[in-house]
C-alpha positions as CSV (number, residue, x, y, z in Angstrom):
1,M,90.2,129.2,93.2
2,E,90.3,126.9,90.2
3,K,93.1,127.3,87.8
4,E,92.3,128.5,84.2
5,G,93.2,126.1,81.4
6,Q,92.3,125.5,77.8
7,K,89.3,127.5,76.6
8,L,86.4,125.5,75.2
9,P,86.0,126.1,71.4
10,E,82.9,127.8,70.1
11,D,82.2,125.1,67.6
12,Y,80.1,122.3,69.1
13,A,81.9,119.5,67.2
14,A,85.3,120.8,68.3
15,R,84.1,121.3,71.8
16,L,82.8,117.7,72.0
17,R,86.0,116.3,70.4
18,L,88.2,118.2,72.9
19,L,86.2,116.9,76.0
20,R,86.2,113.3,74.6
21,E,90.0,113.4,74.1
22,R,90.8,115.1,77.4
23,S,88.5,112.7,79.4
24,H,89.7,109.6,77.5
25,A,86.1,108.6,77.1
26,M,87.0,106.1,74.3
27,E,89.4,104.2,76.7
28,S,87.5,104.5,80.0
29,E,84.2,102.5,80.1
30,D,82.8,104.5,83.1
31,V,83.3,107.9,81.4
32,V,80.0,108.4,79.5
33,I,79.1,110.8,76.8
34,R,75.4,110.7,76.2
35,P,74.4,112.4,72.9
36,F,70.9,113.8,72.5
37,R,68.9,116.3,70.4
38,A,66.8,119.0,72.0
39,M,65.3,122.3,71.0
40,G,66.5,121.6,67.4
41,R,70.1,121.4,68.5
42,E,72.7,118.7,69.0
43,G,73.8,118.2,72.6
44,A,75.8,115.8,74.9
45,L,75.9,115.0,78.5
46,L,79.4,114.1,80.0
47,Y,79.5,112.3,83.3
48,V,81.3,109.4,85.2
49,D,79.1,106.4,85.8
50,G,79.0,105.8,89.6
51,L,80.0,109.3,90.6
52,A,76.9,111.0,89.2
53,R,73.4,109.9,90.0
54,S,71.7,108.6,86.8
55,E,68.2,109.1,88.2
56,D,68.8,112.9,88.7
57,M,70.2,113.3,85.2
58,E,67.2,111.6,83.6
59,R,64.6,113.5,85.7
60,F,66.2,116.9,86.1
61,I,68.3,117.3,82.9
62,L,67.3,115.1,80.0
63,K,63.5,115.2,80.4
64,P,63.2,119.0,80.7
65,L,65.5,119.5,77.8
66,L,63.8,117.0,75.5
67,A,60.4,118.4,76.3
68,A,61.4,122.1,75.9
69,S,61.0,124.3,72.8
70,A,63.7,126.6,71.4
71,P,63.8,130.0,73.2
72,E,63.9,133.3,71.5
73,K,66.8,134.8,73.7
74,D,70.0,133.4,75.2
75,I,69.7,129.6,75.3
76,R,72.2,129.2,78.0
77,D,70.5,131.5,80.5
78,H,67.1,129.9,79.5
79,I,68.3,126.4,80.3
80,R,70.1,127.4,83.5
81,M,67.3,129.7,84.9
82,S,64.1,128.0,83.6
83,L,64.6,124.4,82.6
84,L,66.9,122.6,85.0
85,P,65.3,122.2,88.5
86,L,68.6,121.7,90.2
87,A,70.0,123.6,93.2
88,S,73.4,124.2,91.6
89,V,73.9,124.8,87.9
90,T,77.0,126.8,87.0
91,V,78.8,127.9,83.9
92,A,82.3,126.7,82.9
93,E,84.3,128.2,80.1
94,D,87.5,126.1,80.0
95,A,88.1,122.4,79.7
96,D,90.1,122.0,83.0
97,Q,87.1,123.3,85.0
98,V,84.7,121.0,83.2
99,L,86.8,117.9,83.7
100,T,87.6,118.7,87.4
101,R,83.8,119.0,88.1
102,V,82.9,115.9,86.0
103,F,85.5,113.7,87.8
104,S,84.1,115.1,91.1
105,G,80.7,113.7,90.4
106,D,79.0,116.5,88.5
107,A,77.6,116.3,84.9
108,A,78.6,118.6,82.1
109,L,76.0,119.7,79.5
110,I,77.2,121.1,76.1
111,L,74.9,122.2,73.3
112,S,75.4,123.6,69.9
113,A,74.9,127.3,69.6
114,M,75.5,127.5,73.3
115,P,79.0,128.7,74.4
116,G,80.9,126.9,77.1
117,A,79.3,124.2,79.2
118,L,76.8,124.0,82.1
119,I,77.8,122.1,85.2
120,A,75.0,120.4,87.0
121,D,75.4,119.1,90.6
122,V,74.1,115.5,90.5
123,K,76.7,113.8,92.8
124,G,75.6,110.4,93.9
125,F,78.7,108.4,94.8
126,A,78.7,106.1,97.8
127,H,80.4,107.3,101.0
128,R,80.7,106.3,104.6
129,A,78.0,107.5,106.9
130,V,78.7,109.8,109.9
131,G,80.0,107.6,112.8
132,Q,82.0,107.9,116.0
133,P,85.6,109.1,115.9
134,V,88.1,106.3,115.9
135,N,91.2,107.9,117.5
136,E,89.7,110.7,119.6
137,S,87.1,109.0,121.8
138,V,85.7,111.0,124.7
139,V,83.8,110.4,127.9
140,A,81.8,113.6,127.8
141,G,80.9,115.5,124.6
142,P,79.6,114.7,121.1
143,H,80.3,111.4,119.5
144,E,80.2,112.4,115.8
145,G,83.3,112.1,113.6
146,F,84.2,113.4,110.2
147,T,83.9,111.2,107.1
148,E,85.6,111.1,103.7
149,S,83.0,113.3,102.1
150,L,83.9,117.0,101.8
151,R,80.3,118.2,101.7
152,D,79.3,116.1,104.8
153,N,82.3,117.4,106.8
154,V,81.5,121.1,106.0
155,V,77.9,120.5,107.0
156,L,78.9,118.9,110.3
157,I,80.9,122.1,111.1
158,R,78.2,124.4,110.0
159,R,75.5,122.6,112.0
160,M,77.5,123.2,115.2
161,L,78.5,126.8,114.3
162,R,75.3,128.3,113.0
163,T,76.4,131.8,112.1
164,P,76.9,133.7,108.8
165,D,80.2,134.8,110.2
166,L,81.6,131.4,109.2
167,I,83.2,131.6,105.8
168,S,84.0,128.7,103.5
169,E,86.2,129.0,100.4
170,E,86.7,126.2,97.9
171,I,90.3,125.8,96.8
172,T,91.9,123.2,94.4
173,V,95.4,121.9,94.9
174,G,97.4,119.5,92.6
175,D,98.7,120.2,89.1
176,E,97.9,116.9,87.5
177,V,95.1,115.5,89.7
178,P,93.1,118.3,91.4
179,T,92.0,117.8,95.0
180,R,89.2,119.9,96.4
181,L,89.7,121.7,99.7
182,C,87.5,123.9,101.8
183,L,89.1,126.7,103.8
184,M,86.9,127.7,106.7
185,Y,87.3,130.5,109.2
186,R,85.3,133.0,111.3
187,R,85.6,136.4,109.6
188,S,85.2,138.5,112.8
189,V,87.6,136.4,114.9
190,I,90.5,135.4,112.7
191,Q,93.4,137.7,111.9
192,R,93.4,138.7,108.2
193,D,97.2,138.0,108.0
194,T,96.4,134.4,109.0
195,V,93.9,133.9,106.2
196,D,96.2,135.5,103.6
197,E,99.1,133.4,104.6
198,V,97.1,130.1,104.4
199,R,95.8,131.1,101.0
200,R,99.3,132.0,99.8
201,R,100.8,128.6,100.9
202,L,98.0,126.7,99.3
203,R,98.4,128.6,96.1
204,L,102.2,127.9,96.0
205,I,101.8,124.1,96.3
206,R,103.3,122.5,93.2
207,V,102.8,118.8,93.2
208,D,101.0,116.4,90.9
209,Y,98.6,115.1,93.5
210,V,98.0,115.7,97.3
211,S,97.1,112.2,98.5
212,S,96.3,112.9,102.1
213,L,95.9,115.5,104.8
214,G,99.3,114.6,106.2
215,M,100.9,115.3,102.9
216,L,99.2,118.7,102.7
217,E,100.4,119.5,106.3
218,Q,104.0,118.7,105.3
219,L,103.7,121.0,102.3
220,M,102.5,123.9,104.4
221,E,104.5,123.8,107.7
222,D,107.2,126.2,108.7
223,H,109.8,123.7,109.9
224,P,109.7,120.4,107.9
225,F,112.5,118.8,110.0
226,S,110.8,119.3,113.4
227,L,109.5,116.3,115.2
228,L,106.4,118.1,116.4
229,P,103.7,119.0,113.9
230,Q,102.9,122.6,113.4
231,A,99.2,122.0,112.6
232,A,96.5,120.3,114.7
233,A,94.6,117.5,113.0
234,T,91.3,116.3,114.4
235,E,88.5,114.0,113.4
236,R,85.9,115.7,115.7
237,P,83.6,118.5,114.5
238,D,83.3,120.0,118.0
239,R,87.1,120.3,118.2
240,A,87.2,121.9,114.8
241,V,84.6,124.4,115.9
242,S,86.7,125.3,119.0
243,F,89.6,126.0,116.7
244,L,87.5,128.3,114.6
245,N,86.3,130.1,117.7
246,E,90.0,130.6,118.7
247,G,90.8,132.4,115.5
248,Q,92.4,129.5,113.6
249,A,91.8,128.5,110.0
250,V,90.4,125.0,109.3
251,I,91.1,123.1,106.1
252,V,88.7,120.4,105.1
253,M,90.0,118.0,102.4
254,E,88.1,115.7,100.1
255,N,88.6,112.0,100.9
256,A,90.1,112.8,104.3
257,P,88.3,111.9,107.6
258,Q,90.2,114.6,109.5
259,V,90.5,118.4,109.2
260,L,93.6,120.6,109.7
261,A,93.8,123.7,111.9
262,L,96.4,126.4,111.4
263,P,98.2,127.9,113.1
264,A,98.6,125.5,116.0
265,G,101.0,125.3,118.9
266,F,102.0,122.8,121.5
267,W,99.0,123.5,123.7
268,H,96.6,122.5,120.9
269,L,98.3,119.1,120.9
270,F,98.3,118.8,124.7
271,H,94.6,119.5,125.2
272,A,92.2,116.6,124.9
273,P,88.8,116.9,123.2
274,D,86.7,116.5,126.3
275,D,88.7,118.8,128.6
276,T,86.2,121.6,128.3
277,A,83.2,119.3,128.5
278,L,84.1,118.2,132.0
279,R,84.0,120.3,135.2
280,W,87.1,122.4,135.6
281,Q,88.3,120.4,138.6
282,Y,88.2,117.2,136.6
283,G,89.8,118.7,133.6
284,A,92.7,120.2,135.7
285,F,93.3,116.9,137.3
286,L,93.4,115.0,134.0
287,R,95.8,117.5,132.5
288,F,98.0,117.2,135.5
289,L,98.1,113.4,135.0
290,R,98.7,113.9,131.3
291,L,101.7,116.1,132.1
292,I,103.2,113.6,134.5
293,G,102.6,110.8,132.0
294,M,104.4,112.6,129.2
295,G,107.2,113.5,131.5
296,L,107.6,109.8,132.5
297,A,107.6,108.8,128.8
298,L,110.3,111.3,127.9
299,L,112.6,111.2,130.9
300,L,112.2,108.0,132.9
301,P,114.3,105.5,130.8
302,G,117.1,108.0,130.4
303,V,117.2,109.1,134.1
304,F,117.1,105.4,135.2
305,L,120.0,104.5,132.9
306,A,122.1,107.6,133.9
307,L,121.5,107.0,137.6
308,T,122.3,103.3,137.5
309,V,125.4,103.3,135.3
310,F,127.0,106.8,135.8
311,H,125.6,108.2,138.9
312,P,124.9,105.4,141.4
313,E,125.5,107.8,144.3
314,G,122.1,109.4,143.6
315,M,120.3,106.2,144.5
316,S,119.6,104.7,147.9
317,L,121.7,101.7,148.9
318,S,118.8,99.3,149.0
319,L,117.6,100.3,145.5
320,L,121.1,100.2,144.1
321,T,121.6,96.7,145.6
322,S,118.4,95.5,144.1
323,V,119.4,96.8,140.6
324,V,122.9,95.3,140.8
325,E,121.6,91.9,142.0
326,S,118.9,91.7,139.3
327,Q,121.4,92.8,136.6
328,A,124.1,90.4,137.7
329,R,122.1,87.4,136.2
330,V,121.5,89.2,132.9
331,P,124.1,88.6,130.1
332,L,123.4,92.0,128.4
333,T,124.5,95.4,129.8
334,L,121.9,97.7,131.2
335,F,122.2,100.0,128.3
336,A,121.7,97.2,125.7
337,S,118.9,95.7,127.7
338,L,117.0,99.0,127.9
339,L,117.4,99.7,124.2
340,L,116.3,96.2,123.3
341,M,113.3,96.4,125.5
342,L,112.2,99.8,124.2
343,F,112.5,98.3,120.6
344,I,110.4,95.3,121.6
345,F,107.7,97.5,123.1
346,S,107.6,99.7,120.0
347,L,107.5,96.5,117.8
348,I,104.5,95.1,119.8
349,N,102.7,98.4,119.6
350,E,103.2,98.7,115.9
351,A,102.1,95.2,115.2
352,A,99.0,95.6,117.4
353,S,98.0,98.8,115.5
354,R,98.2,96.9,112.2
355,V,96.1,94.0,113.3
356,P,92.4,94.7,112.5
357,G,89.7,95.0,115.1
358,A,89.8,93.7,118.7
359,M,92.6,91.3,117.8
360,G,95.1,94.2,118.0
361,A,94.4,94.8,121.7
362,S,94.5,91.1,122.5
363,L,97.8,90.7,120.6
364,S,99.5,93.6,122.5
365,I,98.3,92.2,125.9
366,V,99.2,88.6,125.2
367,S,102.6,89.5,123.6
368,G,103.5,91.8,126.5
369,L,102.7,89.2,129.1
370,I,104.3,86.2,127.4
371,L,107.4,88.0,126.2
372,G,107.9,89.8,129.6
373,Q,107.4,86.7,131.7
374,A,109.5,84.5,129.5
375,A,112.3,87.1,129.3
376,V,112.5,87.5,133.1
377,E,112.4,83.8,133.7
378,A,115.2,83.3,131.2
379,D,117.3,86.0,132.8
380,L,117.4,88.0,129.6
381,F,116.1,91.2,131.2
382,S,115.8,92.4,134.8
383,P,112.3,93.1,136.2
384,L,113.3,96.7,136.8
385,I,113.8,97.2,133.1
386,L,110.3,95.9,132.4
387,I,108.8,98.2,135.0
388,V,110.7,101.3,133.6
389,V,109.7,100.5,130.0
390,A,106.1,99.7,130.9
391,L,105.7,103.0,132.9
392,S,107.2,105.0,130.1
393,G,105.0,103.3,127.6
394,L,101.9,104.0,129.6
395,G,103.0,107.6,129.9
396,S,103.3,108.0,126.1
397,Y,99.7,106.8,125.7
398,T,98.5,109.8,127.8
399,A,99.3,112.1,124.9
400,P,96.0,113.1,123.2
401,T,97.4,112.9,119.6
402,H,99.2,110.1,117.8
403,A,101.8,112.5,116.4
404,L,102.7,113.7,119.9
405,T,103.1,110.1,121.1
406,L,105.5,109.3,118.3
407,A,107.5,112.5,119.0
408,L,107.8,111.5,122.6
409,R,109.1,108.1,121.8
410,I,111.7,109.4,119.3
411,C,112.9,112.0,121.9
412,Q,112.9,109.3,124.5
413,L,115.2,107.1,122.4
414,A,117.6,110.1,121.8
415,L,117.8,110.8,125.5
416,V,118.5,107.1,126.3
417,L,121.3,107.2,123.8
418,G,122.7,110.3,125.4
419,A,122.4,108.9,128.9
420,G,124.1,105.7,127.8
421,L,127.1,107.6,126.4
422,G,127.8,110.0,129.3
423,G,125.0,110.1,131.9
424,Y,123.7,113.4,132.9
425,L,126.6,115.2,131.3
426,S,125.3,114.3,127.9
427,M,121.6,113.8,128.6
428,I,121.0,117.3,130.1
429,P,122.7,119.3,127.3
430,L,120.7,117.2,124.7
431,L,117.5,118.0,126.6
432,F,118.4,121.6,126.7
433,V,119.0,121.6,122.9
434,F,115.5,120.0,122.4
435,L,113.9,122.7,124.5
436,L,115.7,125.5,122.6
437,R,114.6,124.0,119.3
438,L,111.0,123.8,120.5
439,M,111.1,127.4,121.7
440,N,112.2,128.5,118.2
441,L,109.4,126.7,116.4
442,T,106.6,128.7,114.8
443,S,103.3,127.8,113.0
444,L,102.5,130.3,110.3
445,G,104.9,132.6,112.1
446,F,103.1,132.3,115.4
447,P,105.3,131.2,118.4
448,Y,104.8,127.5,119.1
449,F,104.7,127.8,123.0
450,A,102.7,131.0,123.2
451,P,101.0,132.3,125.2
452,I,103.5,131.0,127.9
453,A,106.7,131.5,126.0
454,P,106.6,134.2,124.9
455,K,104.1,135.6,127.3
456,R,100.9,136.8,125.6
457,I,97.5,137.9,126.8
458,A,95.2,134.8,126.8
459,N,92.6,133.0,128.8
460,P,93.8,131.0,131.8
461,D,93.3,127.7,130.0
462,T,96.7,126.7,128.8
463,L,98.5,124.3,131.1
464,L,95.7,123.6,133.6
465,R,91.9,123.8,133.3
466,L,90.4,126.8,135.2
467,P,86.8,127.7,135.5
468,V,85.0,128.7,132.4
469,W,83.8,132.0,133.8
470,T,87.4,133.2,134.2
471,R,87.7,133.6,130.4
472,R,87.5,137.3,129.6
473,T,89.5,137.5,126.3
474,R,89.8,135.6,123.1
475,G,92.8,133.4,122.4
476,P,96.2,134.9,121.3
477,L,95.5,133.7,117.7
478,A,92.3,135.8,117.4
479,R,91.9,139.5,116.6
480,E,92.5,141.9,119.5
481,T,88.8,142.1,120.1
482,P,87.9,141.5,123.8
483,S,85.4,138.8,124.4
484,P,82.6,139.6,126.9
485,G,83.3,136.4,128.7
486,P,80.8,134.0,130.1
487,M,78.7,135.1,133.1
488,R,77.9,132.7,136.0
489,G,74.3,131.9,136.6
490,W,74.2,133.4,140.0
491,E,76.1,136.5,139.0
492,K,74.1,139.7,138.8
493,P,74.8,142.0,135.8
494,K,76.5,145.3,136.6
495,E,74.4,148.3,136.5
496,E,75.2,150.8,133.8
497,K,76.2,154.2,135.1
């Protein structure tokens, strides 16, 4: 889906002059135009030093051309079909296509009496090798993660999903600086409306340059002012394969160590990568802990503040006495103390995430211990405030994705402000507004909380993990084709009537 631009002239000198001017070869030292003479004709090879492999150009392009004789028929087909021993040699007719491929690591070959240009795949730029995921580590499951190479990421997905049913389409976005994408989906599983909608939104993107996968997500989402993302990002090939099997489209982007899955709902953010790799009892238990932790992160500070300040009758006398005694020595109000402690916790977390390597974890632990102990001894904060903030912080870390963690903290702060202004009378309506907003969210038109709200036919693997052999249908995002479902090893097949 490359855009059409200025056509290459038929005259060789005009064609070479146009490519030299458009590529700024006279100003950029790494943009190389290598002239030569082969088969009685003038020719030139255009490439970027460092992006294209010079050994491949010498061995598979220049040597065959310099040793060949002039053909009697079409010279372009003769070169492409008989002379260049490369796996990928394509024809380009306009300057934009040529320059896009050249600055992606390919080489462009132009020759007099040959229309257009031939694009040879001789990429040889350095890139990071496949390693372990950084932010999505698991106990059970594969330990491979995506890299910044588009080709390597596509290969990682294809190696896990070995079927011709997996379709990959190359798309280019960005008006001034094109960025290569690869749209992948399972043809027999995904709904055609989903593929068409993803293509339409990619085609309508009008920006100079798409710098990251997060920017691409913001340009495609349904609700740009929502706290929760409407696409699932992952750096794990096995999780990308699970999205494809559920009927979602996966977008692989050049120079991005993650991929994007659309459409996506809340449950795709709630599920951890190794939930299905563990036994269903373990997975159900971990999801239950995750749900409790996220509830503590969202509600605990606001509920504690509302109970203590506005609704003390809801607390036991001993607990209320302990809170009042500890707070009597603190110069700040409970509302101000809680807000300040939440800010300090977020500040420590952000500082630790910016410090490289193992120093980040050490910084967060040391800062928490020193600041917490010093603040309590100096009577700046009560010990109960520290306990509440620490529990809510631990609960936020149970969220599997970083975006969900940040959304929980922002909603937590809003609920604390509501509880500080009017207790439950302002906190509960605010929470109700949040829930109504979430129920109204969509991702590519698909309800965000489906298949629970609204109710849809799906496998029993949404809130809690249930046995694998209970799955008898595909997910609600897939086509309405029933899945045969897995069969237990001890289960006998039914006899056909």
